N, C-alpha and C positions, 0 to 999 in steps of 0.2 A: 228297696224299702222306701215308703214314702216319708217325706219330711213331716206330714201331719201325724202319722203314727208315733214318730219319735217325740214330737212336740207334745202330744197327748200324754204319753208316758211320763215325760218331765213334768208336765202340768199337774198330773195326779200325784206324783211323788212329792212335789212341793206343797200341794193342798193338804195331803195327809200329814205332813210334818208340821204345817202351820196352823191347821184348823181341826181340833179334836172333833167338833160337831160334824164337819164335812167327812172326816175319817169314819166315823160311826155310820153315817148315812151311806157312804160308799161300800162299806163292808156288806151292806144288805142289797147292793145293787144287782147282784145275780140271782136273787130270789124273786120269782114273779109277783109274790104277794107284797114285797116291800120295796121293789126296785124304784117306784116313783119317789121314794125319799131321797134318791140320788139325782133326780132329774135336773134339779137346779144347778148342780156342778156340772153335769153332762151338757145341759143346754148352754152354760157359761162358756164351753169350749166350742160350741157350734154343732154339736151332735143333733141330727135330726131325730127327735123323739118319736115321731110318727112313722119312722121306717124301722121295722123290726130288724132287717138285715144290716142296719147301721147301729141302732141303739143297743142290741144285745151283745155284739162284740165289744163295744166300748164299755158297756156295763160289766161284762165278764172280766175283762182285764182290769178295770178300775177297782172292782171288788177284791181281786186277788191282791193287787198292789196294796190296798188299804189293810188287808189281813197281814201280809208279809212285811210290810213297811221297809222296802229296800231304799237305800239312799241314792242308788244309780240303777240304770237298766243293766240287766245281767247279759250274759252271752249264751246260755244254755238253751238248747233246742228241745222241744217237747218229746220227740221220740227217745232221745238220750236220757232225759229226765225221768220218763217212765221206767226205762230199763234200770236206771240207777236206784230205784225205790226197792229193788229185790236183790237179794244176795246173789242169785244166779244170773243177774242182769237180763240180757235179751234172750237167755235160755229158759227163763222162768215161765212156766205155764200161765201163772197169774199175770205177769207182765204182758205176755202175748195176748191173753184175753182182753186186757185193758186196751191194748193197741187195736186189736180187731174190732172191738166195740166202737172205738173212735173212727176207724176207717169205714165202718158200716153207715156212718151218718150220711143222710142225703140232703140235709138243709142246714142252714146257719143256725136256726133256733135249736135243732137237735144237737148240733155240734157244741153250742154254748152250754146246753143242758148237761151234756157228758163231760164237758171240761170242768164244771164246778167240782164234783168229787175228785177228779184227777189232780186238779191244782191243790186240793186240800191234802191229798195223799202225798204229793210231791213236797209240800210244806212240812207235813208231819214227819217225814223221813229226813228232814234236815237237808233236803236235796239241792238240786241245781239252782243257781240264781238265773231265772229265766229271762231270755230276750223277749220282753213284753211287746216291744214295738214290732218285732217280726211276727209274733203270735197274733197280734192284733191285725196286722196286714193280712195274714193268712185267713183269719176269720171274716174279714171284710170281703175278701175275694171268694170266699167259700160259696156264696150264693150263685156265682157264675158257673154254669155247667162246664164251660171249657177250661176253667181254672180248678174246679174241684178235684179232678183226678190228679192233676199235677201236684196240688197241695197234699193230697193223701199219699202219693208216691214219695214225696219229699219227706214226710213224717215217718213212713215205713223205712226208707233208706236211712234216715237218721237213726231209727231204732236198731236196725240190724247191722248197720255199718260199724267199722272199726272207729274208735274215738280215742283221742288223747285227753288227759285231764286238763280242763282249761284252768288258766291262771286264777288263783284264789279259790279254787274248789278242792274239796276233800273227797276222797273216795271212801 
């Protein structure tokens, strides 16, 4: 994982805790109609606002951090988090449908659009504390054809694989 992704997550966590106005703007960062309100914070970190493949992943992650308000980056992976939203876990047809929709994405913008309701679902179920830095890294590499399949395979493996409860998490 890149140091930049980890630094960004820490930067957003600190901004959300210290500045209510920034937190409010960041909560709207994953909405195409209001994302511009978060550009000042994103640009302050050096995010290239004119690059959709860079701006959208940063905005998506920042928006969820602003909504969830974690004090530290989590350890949960997206596939596992989706499965944990349902009583039947990775055997749930709804969970499988959510994963399949995510795996069907062919672009960074589509993946970010699909992540918005997924992240809201995970939050609403009192779910897993996500590893935002790793998720950001995945989204940043999603635009590269040679990386996209590897990322999708990792998400699927994480969904279908056996998992232990991570420290600090409840089932």
